[in-house]
C-alpha positions as CSV (number, residue, x, y, z in Angstrom):
1,M,-12.5,-61.0,27.1
2,N,-12.4,-62.5,30.6
3,V,-12.3,-60.7,34.0
4,P,-8.6,-61.2,34.8
5,D,-7.8,-59.7,31.4
6,R,-10.2,-56.9,31.9
7,I,-8.7,-56.0,35.3
8,E,-5.2,-56.0,33.9
9,R,-6.2,-53.5,31.2
10,M,-7.7,-51.3,33.9
11,L,-4.6,-51.6,36.1
12,D,-2.6,-50.6,32.8
13,E,-4.8,-47.6,32.6
14,I,-4.3,-46.4,36.0
15,Q,-0.5,-47.3,36.3
16,A,-0.2,-45.0,33.2
17,V,-1.5,-42.1,35.3
18,S,1.0,-42.8,38.2
19,P,2.7,-46.0,39.3
20,R,0.9,-47.6,42.5
21,S,2.6,-50.0,45.0
22,K,2.5,-53.7,44.4
23,W,0.1,-54.4,47.3
24,V,-2.5,-52.0,45.8
25,L,-2.6,-53.6,42.5
26,S,-2.6,-57.0,44.3
27,A,-5.8,-56.0,46.1
28,L,-7.4,-54.7,43.0
29,R,-6.7,-57.9,41.3
30,A,-8.2,-59.8,44.1
31,V,-11.4,-57.9,44.4
32,P,-13.3,-57.8,41.0
33,R,-15.0,-54.3,40.5
34,H,-18.0,-55.7,38.5
35,L,-19.3,-57.4,41.7
36,F,-20.1,-53.9,43.2
37,I,-21.6,-52.1,40.1
38,P,-25.4,-52.2,39.7
39,S,-26.9,-53.1,36.3
40,I,-27.4,-49.4,35.4
41,A,-25.3,-46.6,36.3
42,Q,-24.2,-43.2,35.3
43,G,-20.6,-43.2,34.1
44,F,-18.1,-40.3,33.1
45,V,-15.4,-41.8,30.9
46,G,-12.3,-40.6,29.2
47,M,-10.4,-37.4,29.7
48,E,-13.2,-35.3,28.5
49,E,-15.4,-37.1,31.2
50,R,-18.1,-38.0,28.7
51,E,-21.5,-38.7,30.4
52,I,-22.9,-42.1,29.7
53,I,-25.5,-44.5,31.1
54,I,-24.3,-48.0,31.2
55,D,-26.9,-50.8,31.0
56,R,-25.8,-54.4,31.5
57,D,-29.0,-55.9,30.1
58,A,-29.4,-53.6,27.1
59,D,-25.8,-53.2,26.2
60,P,-23.6,-55.7,28.1
61,D,-20.4,-54.9,26.1
62,T,-20.4,-51.2,27.0
63,W,-21.2,-52.0,30.7
64,W,-18.2,-54.3,31.0
65,E,-16.0,-51.9,29.0
66,V,-16.9,-48.9,31.3
67,V,-16.7,-51.0,34.6
68,Y,-13.1,-52.0,33.9
69,S,-12.0,-48.4,32.8
70,D,-10.7,-45.6,35.2
71,S,-14.1,-43.9,35.3
72,V,-16.4,-43.0,38.3
73,L,-19.8,-44.7,38.3
74,V,-22.7,-42.9,39.9
75,T,-25.0,-45.3,41.7
76,Q,-27.4,-43.1,43.4
77,L,-29.3,-39.8,42.8
78,D,-30.7,-37.4,45.4
79,D,-30.4,-39.9,48.1
80,G,-32.3,-42.4,46.2
81,A,-35.2,-40.2,45.3
82,T,-34.3,-40.1,41.5
83,E,-33.6,-42.8,39.1
84,I,-30.3,-42.9,37.2
85,Q,-30.6,-40.8,34.1
86,L,-28.6,-38.8,31.8
87,G,-28.0,-35.1,32.8
88,A,-28.8,-35.7,36.4
89,T,-26.4,-33.9,38.9
90,G,-27.7,-34.8,42.4
91,F,-24.9,-37.3,42.9
92,T,-25.3,-38.8,46.3
93,S,-23.2,-42.2,46.0
94,S,-20.8,-43.8,43.6
95,N,-18.1,-46.4,42.8
96,S,-15.2,-44.0,42.7
97,A,-12.6,-44.0,39.8
98,P,-10.0,-46.9,40.2
99,S,-7.1,-44.4,40.1
100,T,-8.8,-42.3,42.9
101,V,-9.4,-45.4,45.1
102,A,-5.8,-46.6,44.5
103,D,-4.3,-43.2,45.7
104,L,-6.3,-43.3,48.9
105,L,-5.4,-46.7,49.6
106,Q,-1.7,-45.9,48.9
107,W,-1.8,-42.8,51.3
108,L,-3.6,-44.9,53.9
109,D,-1.0,-47.8,53.7
110,P,-2.7,-50.2,55.8
111,E,-0.7,-53.4,57.0
112,P,-2.1,-57.1,57.6
113,G,-3.8,-56.9,61.0
114,H,-4.5,-53.5,61.1
115,R,-7.9,-52.4,62.6
116,V,-9.7,-50.1,60.0
117,L,-12.6,-47.9,60.3
118,E,-14.2,-47.1,57.0
119,V,-16.4,-44.1,56.7
120,G,-19.0,-44.6,53.8
121,T,-19.5,-48.3,52.7
122,G,-21.0,-47.2,49.4
123,T,-21.0,-50.1,47.0
124,G,-18.8,-52.1,49.2
125,W,-15.6,-52.2,46.9
126,T,-13.3,-50.4,49.2
127,A,-14.5,-52.4,52.3
128,A,-13.5,-55.5,50.3
129,L,-10.2,-54.1,49.2
130,L,-9.3,-53.2,52.8
131,S,-10.6,-56.8,53.9
132,H,-8.0,-58.1,51.4
133,V,-5.2,-56.3,52.8
134,V,-6.0,-56.4,56.7
135,G,-8.4,-59.1,57.0
136,E,-12.1,-58.8,56.9
137,T,-12.5,-59.2,60.6
138,N,-10.4,-56.1,61.1
139,V,-12.7,-53.8,58.8
140,T,-15.5,-51.8,60.3
141,S,-17.5,-50.0,57.5
142,I,-20.3,-47.5,58.2
143,E,-22.9,-46.4,55.7
144,I,-25.6,-43.8,56.6
145,D,-27.9,-44.7,53.7
146,R,-29.9,-47.9,54.8
147,A,-30.5,-49.0,51.0
148,N,-27.0,-48.5,50.0
149,A,-25.9,-50.5,53.1
150,E,-28.1,-53.4,52.3
151,Q,-26.9,-53.6,48.6
152,A,-23.3,-53.4,49.8
153,A,-23.9,-56.2,52.2
154,K,-25.1,-58.4,49.3
155,N,-22.3,-57.3,47.1
156,L,-19.7,-58.1,49.7
157,V,-21.2,-61.6,50.3
158,A,-21.1,-62.3,46.5
159,A,-17.4,-61.1,46.7
160,G,-16.9,-63.6,49.6
161,V,-15.9,-61.2,52.3
162,Q,-17.8,-60.1,55.4
163,P,-16.4,-57.1,57.3
164,H,-18.4,-55.5,60.1
165,L,-21.1,-53.4,58.5
166,L,-22.9,-50.8,60.3
167,V,-25.7,-48.4,59.4
168,G,-25.3,-44.8,61.0
169,D,-23.3,-41.5,60.6
170,G,-19.8,-42.1,60.3
171,A,-18.9,-38.9,61.8
172,Y,-19.3,-40.4,65.2
173,G,-17.1,-43.4,64.4
174,F,-17.8,-46.7,66.3
175,P,-16.1,-46.8,69.8
176,G,-17.0,-50.4,70.2
177,H,-14.3,-51.5,67.8
178,A,-11.8,-48.9,68.7
179,P,-8.9,-48.2,68.9
180,F,-8.3,-48.1,65.2
181,D,-5.1,-48.1,63.2
182,R,-6.3,-46.7,60.1
183,V,-9.5,-44.5,59.2
184,H,-10.5,-44.5,55.5
185,V,-13.2,-41.9,54.6
186,T,-15.1,-42.2,51.2
187,C,-17.0,-39.0,51.5
188,G,-16.2,-35.5,51.2
189,I,-15.8,-33.5,54.5
190,H,-14.7,-29.7,55.5
191,T,-14.4,-30.5,59.0
192,V,-12.4,-33.5,60.5
193,P,-14.6,-35.1,63.2
194,Y,-12.8,-35.5,66.3
195,A,-14.2,-38.8,67.0
196,W,-12.1,-40.3,64.3
197,I,-9.0,-39.2,66.4
198,A,-10.3,-40.0,69.7
199,Q,-10.9,-43.5,68.6
200,S,-7.6,-44.0,67.1
201,R,-4.3,-45.2,68.5
202,P,-1.3,-43.0,68.4
203,G,0.4,-43.4,65.1
204,A,-2.9,-44.1,63.3
205,V,-3.4,-42.7,59.8
206,I,-6.5,-40.9,58.6
207,V,-7.1,-40.5,54.9
208,A,-10.0,-38.4,53.6
209,P,-11.3,-36.2,50.8
210,Y,-10.8,-32.5,52.1
211,C,-13.7,-30.6,50.2
212,P,-13.8,-27.1,51.9
213,G,-15.8,-25.7,48.9
214,F,-13.7,-23.2,47.1
215,G,-12.3,-24.5,43.7
216,L,-10.4,-27.9,43.8
217,N,-10.7,-30.4,46.5
218,H,-7.8,-32.2,48.2
219,A,-6.9,-35.6,49.9
220,V,-5.8,-34.9,53.6
221,R,-3.6,-37.6,55.5
222,L,-3.3,-37.2,59.1
223,V,-1.3,-38.9,61.7
224,V,-2.7,-39.2,65.2
225,R,-0.3,-38.1,68.0
226,P,-0.1,-39.5,71.5
227,D,-1.2,-36.1,72.8
228,G,-4.8,-36.7,71.1
229,T,-4.1,-34.4,68.2
230,A,-3.5,-35.2,64.4
231,I,-1.4,-33.7,62.0
232,G,-0.8,-34.0,58.2
233,R,-0.5,-32.7,54.9
234,F,-2.4,-32.8,51.5
235,P,-0.7,-35.3,49.3
236,G,-2.9,-34.8,46.2
237,F,-6.3,-34.5,44.7
238,A,-9.5,-36.1,45.9
239,S,-13.2,-35.1,45.4
240,Y,-15.9,-37.0,46.8
241,M,-19.6,-36.5,47.4
242,M,-20.1,-34.7,50.7
243,M,-20.7,-36.3,54.1
244,R,-24.4,-35.9,54.7
245,S,-24.2,-34.0,58.0
246,Q,-21.6,-31.5,56.4
247,R,-23.5,-30.8,53.1
248,W,-23.6,-27.0,52.2
249,A,-27.0,-25.7,52.2
250,G,-26.5,-23.5,49.2
251,V,-27.9,-19.9,48.6
252,T,-31.5,-18.5,48.8
253,A,-33.2,-16.9,45.9
254,V,-33.3,-13.1,46.0
255,D,-35.1,-10.3,44.3
256,P,-32.5,-9.1,41.5
257,E,-33.3,-5.7,42.9
258,E,-31.6,-6.5,46.1
259,A,-28.3,-7.0,44.2
260,R,-25.6,-4.5,44.5
261,D,-24.0,-4.1,41.0
262,F,-20.3,-3.2,40.6
263,T,-17.2,-3.9,38.4
264,T,-13.9,-5.4,38.8
265,T,-10.9,-5.5,36.9
266,V,-9.8,-8.9,37.9
267,D,-10.6,-11.7,35.5
268,P,-12.7,-14.1,37.5
269,R,-10.8,-17.0,35.5
270,T,-7.8,-15.8,37.4
271,L,-9.5,-17.1,40.7
272,A,-11.3,-20.0,39.1
273,Y,-8.5,-21.6,37.3
274,A,-6.0,-20.9,40.2
275,P,-3.7,-23.8,41.3
276,A,-4.8,-26.2,44.2
277,G,-2.5,-24.2,46.7
278,A,-4.4,-20.9,45.9
279,D,-7.7,-22.8,46.4
280,L,-6.5,-24.2,49.9
281,A,-5.3,-20.7,50.9
282,I,-8.5,-19.0,49.8
283,S,-10.6,-21.5,51.5
284,A,-8.7,-21.3,54.8
285,L,-8.5,-17.5,54.8
286,T,-12.2,-16.8,54.0
287,R,-14.3,-20.2,54.5
288,L,-16.0,-19.2,51.1
289,H,-17.5,-21.5,48.4
290,S,-17.3,-21.1,44.9
291,H,-19.0,-22.4,41.6
292,T,-18.3,-21.7,38.0
293,Y,-20.3,-21.7,34.6
294,R,-18.8,-21.6,31.3
295,E,-20.0,-21.5,27.7
296,P,-18.1,-20.1,24.5
297,G,-17.6,-16.4,25.0
298,F,-19.0,-16.4,28.6
299,F,-17.7,-17.4,32.1
300,R,-19.3,-16.7,35.5
301,M,-17.9,-17.4,38.8
302,W,-20.1,-17.3,42.1
303,V,-18.3,-16.8,45.4
304,M,-20.6,-17.6,48.5
305,G,-20.3,-17.0,52.3
306,D,-23.5,-18.4,53.4
307,S,-27.2,-18.7,52.1
308,D,-28.0,-15.0,52.0
309,R,-24.4,-13.4,51.4
310,W,-22.9,-14.3,48.0
311,G,-22.0,-12.7,44.7
312,A,-20.6,-13.3,41.2
313,A,-18.4,-11.8,38.7
314,A,-18.5,-12.6,34.8
315,W,-16.0,-12.6,32.1
316,E,-16.7,-11.7,28.5
317,P,-14.2,-11.1,25.6
318,K,-12.8,-7.7,24.8
319,R,-13.7,-6.3,28.3
320,D,-11.4,-3.8,30.3
321,Y,-13.6,-4.6,33.5
322,Y,-16.1,-7.2,34.3
323,D,-19.7,-7.0,35.5
324,A,-20.2,-8.3,39.1
325,Y,-22.9,-8.1,41.9
326,Q,-23.1,-8.8,45.6
327,I,-26.0,-10.1,47.8
328,G,-25.9,-9.3,51.4
329,D,-23.5,-7.3,53.4
330,R,-20.5,-9.3,53.0
331,A,-18.0,-8.1,50.1
332,V,-17.4,-12.0,49.2
333,W,-15.8,-11.3,45.8
334,Q,-13.2,-8.9,47.2
335,E,-12.5,-11.1,50.0
336,A,-11.7,-13.9,47.6
337,V,-9.4,-11.6,45.4
338,D,-7.6,-10.3,48.6
339,A,-7.1,-14.0,49.7
340,Y,-5.8,-14.9,46.2
341,F,-3.3,-11.9,46.1
342,R,-2.2,-12.9,49.6
343,W,-1.3,-16.3,48.4
344,V,0.7,-14.6,45.4
345,S,2.5,-12.7,48.0
346,W,3.7,-15.8,49.7
347,G,5.3,-17.1,46.5
348,E,2.3,-19.1,45.1
349,P,2.9,-22.0,47.5
350,G,1.6,-25.3,46.0
351,R,-0.6,-27.7,47.8
352,D,2.2,-29.9,49.1
353,R,3.4,-26.9,51.5
354,F,0.2,-26.7,53.4
355,G,-0.9,-28.9,56.2
356,M,-3.6,-29.5,58.9
357,T,-3.6,-29.8,62.7
358,V,-6.7,-31.2,64.4
359,T,-7.3,-30.8,68.0
360,P,-10.2,-31.3,70.4
361,E,-10.9,-27.5,69.8
362,G,-10.9,-27.6,66.1
363,Q,-8.8,-27.7,63.0
364,H,-6.2,-25.2,61.5
365,I,-4.6,-24.9,58.1
366,W,-1.0,-24.0,58.0
367,L,1.7,-23.2,55.5
368,D,5.0,-24.8,55.7
369,T,5.0,-25.2,59.5
370,P,2.3,-25.9,62.0
371,E,3.3,-22.6,63.8
372,R,2.4,-20.6,60.5
373,V,-1.3,-20.9,60.9
374,I,-3.6,-19.2,58.2
375,G,-7.0,-20.3,59.0
């Protein structure tokens, strides 16, 4: 199968999920994905996200098939310290699933001639897609990882485009090429850096994966206002690897004897499987993180405030109550439960009813209108 046919098959796959604009499809046709995929990558394919290692030299048929599917392809582990391998989880760079790439581009809605700041060059694919739409001289792409940046530059040359490429922390933007009309973010954030707003003209659009840490992650689409603030909503799902300067440190190991055991009548799956609107509300109200583990007949949910204040609750079948424990002096499980039922009391609003306002002083999450701030 030739490359144009493979691209069309990939587009059919992502169109089946959700129709995209003609200009998005045109860009995906113009910039072949395979030019930005290394010979070995870790893929997650199909609805079940089956893990696979693709190797262009050892199994070229599978490599081509997966590259032109709607699969995320991990290209770096542990900031480059670990080789790509099955079972690895320290994902630090990837070529995102084409459907997700298409979603973010559509929400960004760039026009020819727009000046675009991209935060996170990665493999260079989205920089090339943006270059196709707005013109390569209008794209400034920043990558914090030097090895990634060097490889992306080679990939872009092979694709015949040469946007402005920089090595550095994209959280600071790049005032030398401001003002920007669009800011395209390809790494997860829990806090919107104000530099992106300060370096954008009024009416500019910022699209980023908002990953506060509790449950599902979200895309946020902000519009910059003349008063130097930005406001917007959460149009859908987006989950990316975190910006390095905003990674969560995790929890510290403690002596089990330090844990305070208790029981809860709330099934932890109630919180873990809650809709995206609940996740947004809980994260805004509490600033908590969560993590889950499941196996047949057992489920555990961790709720974490910071490195030394966290807890967990476990579900097992045929139980009237569930075992839980707490580390530290913060009742994190109860905070999460209270926030969940507060969301229920609001009528279980969906993700589309929440929004964000960003000012020089910080950011706020609101429900329905900017005046109804919840966190």
